N, C-alpha and C positions, 0 to 999 in steps of 0.2 A: 559496945559489944565484946565480949569475952569468949573464947571458944569453948569454956566449960559450961557455959549457959547455951551455948547449940546444941552441945552434946546431951545436956539434961533434957530440954525440949525435945529432940529425937526420941531419947529411951522411952520417955513418958507419952509420947504421941505416935510413933512410927513413921511419921510424915516422911517423905521423901526429902533429903538433906538440902539440897539446892534451894528447893520451895521454903525450909525452914529460914534460910539464909535471908533469902527475899525477903519475907514477910518479918524479919527482924528488923531490915533494911526500913521498911515502911514504918514500923513503930518508932525507930530512932529519927527518921527523916520526914516523914511523910509523903514518900516518893512511891508513887504506884508500882507494884512489884511488875507489872505487865512492861510497863515503859522502861523499868530498869533492866528487865530481862531482854526487852528488843535493843536497848542500849549496847549492853554487854555482848548481845549476838552481832551488833554492827562492829564492835571492836575485835571480836576474834575473828570474824570474816576477814577484816582488814591485814590482820595477822598472816592468815592465811593466804590471802592474795600476794601480800607482800613476799612470804616465804617463798612461795611458788615463782613469783618474776623474778627475785633476787639471787634463786639458790645457785651457789656456787660461781658468782659473778665476780669480778676486778672492779673495783670504785678506785675514783679518783678522790682522796680525802686533801683537808686542808693542808696537815702538814707531811703528809706523804709517810709517816712512820707505818701506817697501815694500809690497807687497802686490796692486797692481794694474798691475804692469808687463807679468805673463804675459797678463792680458785686453786691454791695450792693442795688444800685438802682435798677439794673434789677431783683434782686431776691424781690425787693419791690413793691407790689400792689398799683399803685396810689391812692391817696385818692382823689385828688382834679384837678390833672393834666390831661389834655385831652390826649389821644393817641399821637398825634403831637408833643405835648410838651415833653412828658414821652419820645418819641424815639429820639427827638432831645436833651433831657440832657443827656440821657444814651451813645448819640453818641458822644457829646461832652465832657463829662467824660473819654470815651474810648480813643478817639484820645489824648487828653492831657496826660493821662496815658501812652499810649503807648510810647508819646515822650519822656516822663520821663524813660522810659524802653529802649529808643535808637532805637524805632520802626521805619516804614516808614511812614512818615507825609508829607503834604505839607504846609510848611510855608505860611500861607494865613492868615493876610500880615506878620506873624510871627511865629517862632516857638512857642512861649508862648501862643499865641492865637488860636493854630492850631486847636482847637475842635470845634470852634463857626461854621464857614461855613460849615464843613463836616455835624454838626448836623442839621442845616437847608436843607443843599443838603439830605440827608437821610432822613428826615421827608418827605420831598416833594417826594422823589423816593418810599417809603416804604408804607407810608399812603395814599398819595394822588396818588399814581401809575402815578407820572409825567415821561412822555417820556424825552428820553435824548435829543432832538432837543430843546423843549421848556425849559429844564433846563438850556442847553447850552447859550439859549440867554438870559435868566436870569442871568446866571454864566458871562457872558461878561459884562452887565450892570453892577453887583456888580465890578467886577473887575475893570471898569471905575470909580466907586466911589471909590475904594481904588487908584487909581491912581492920582485923585484928591488931595486926602490927601498926596501920597506920593510928589507930585508936590509942594503944597502950603505949607504943615507943616512938619511933620515926622512921621513914621511908628516905632520909636525907642524908647523904654521903657528909655534908657539911656539919651535920648535928651528930652523925652517929658513925662516921665510918663506912668504908664501901659494905662492912656487915650489912647494914640497914638497906643497902640498894642490892647489891648481889645475891647478898643472904637471904634477903625476903623473896626475892625472884626465885631463888632455889627452893624454898620453902613452899611457894604458889605452884611451882613446876612438880615438886613431887605430890603435892596434894591433889594436883591434877591428873597425873598418873595413877595415883593409888585409887582416888575413886572412879575412874574410867574403869579400871579393872575390877574392883571390889565391890563398888558404893557402900563401902562401909566407913561411917564417919570417925570411928575409932582410930581405925588404921591411918585414916588422912592426918588426926592429929599427931600419931607417932611419926608418920613420915615428916610432917613439916617441923616437929621438935628436932628430929634426926638430922635434918638440913640444915636448919639453923645452928645448930650445936656445931655442924662439921664447918660452918665458917663463923663462928663465933670469934671478935676481935681481929676479923679482917680490914684493914687499913686501906683509906682512899688516899692513893699518892700518885694520880695522874702526871705524867711528864708535861711539864709545861702548862700544866692547868688544862689540858688538851684531853678531849674525852677518847682516848685512842690507845695508849699504851700506860698501863697495862689493861685497860678496861677491855677491849676487843677479845682477847684472848681468855679472859677471866669469865666472859660470856659462855665460852666453849667449854671451859675446864667446868663451869656451874652446872651445865646442864647435865654432864655427866654423874654429878655428885646427886643431884636431883633424882637421877634414873637409879642409882645405888641404893639412896635412902628409901625410893618407892619400894624397891625390889624388897628392902630387908623389912619393911612394913607389910607387904604382901605376904612376906613368907612366916609373918606373925612376931617379928622382932620390937620390941616396944621401947620406947624411950623411958627412961627412970624418972626424967623430969616431964612434967605434963606442958605443953605447949605454951599457955598462958605464961608459967613461969620461967621458960627457956626466952619467952619475948622481954619480960622484964629484967632478966639478966642481960640482955642484949643490949636494953636501952642503957643500963647501968654502966655496963663496959664503954659504950659509946660516949657517954658523958666522961668517962675517965680517960678517955685518948686526947694527947695533946693536940693542939690547934694543928701542929704540923703535918697529922696523920689525917685530918678530917677536909680534903678536897682543895687543900689551899696550896699544894704541888710543891711543899718545902721539905717534906720528909720522905722516908721509906725509899723507894727507888727512882723517885724523882730529885731526889737529894744526890744520888751517884754521880760519880765522873763523868760517865758516858753520857748520862741524862742531860748533864748540864751542857754538853758539847753539842746534843743533839738539839736543844734549845736554842742556843746559839746560832746553830746553821739554820734553824727554823725560821729566826727572826731576820736573819740575814735576808734569806730567800724571799719572804713576805715584805721586806722594806722595799728590797729591789724590785719586786713584783710592782710596789704601789707606784714607783718612780718611774715606770715605764708606760 
């Protein structure tokens, strides 16, 4: 599946774009579009349920490096963020910290990037009062964007760096918002390309190998990137490079990254002096806990 082919089908038929994506999935995998849509709806509803349940909560995580960020953001009055951005940010932090605390999440597209899509979904639901059917159509379109990346490149931080995880999640969230407000597949392609380009080259450098630092806060930053890119696309701003080519570029950049910058915890901020001290402290705490 490539995005340009989906656009061609849409231009030639005028069919609703989410239905085209479901039909294309059937052609490639043989899966019944009705069943696929039902499965996607279940995933979307889990995201919304968990976002509602965990919004602004504190968590006890394995390392203790995170767990209080969502609650701090929730308790802080925004200075410049809109209500939409604030809700999306709190949600992204909440879901990423829930993941670090072994809570229920939807890996969309990965566990390390699990806060971005729920952040966008919950902001649309709670602030814009989006109905479930409109959200579902936009969610299917966002899933199609993620599927393009999965098939043309990679979603793995170990294979392509954090650009493959957070970058893809951001492209999907930008697609979600853009389609919800415009139902314009061409704008979706531009929003997704703008988002993925914005995070091109982002390395995967988890401190100690734990999906907490910098992963949790990246989810919060990324959902705001997605909002900005969607707003640009909705304003008619276009990506000079088509989405399919951006995905190809991301893949080649990921392959060029050294192993130390692909989820090994050996490079980037994971290699800083402070990070090394934190890892030593974590291991001591974990070892002392196992002895008692």
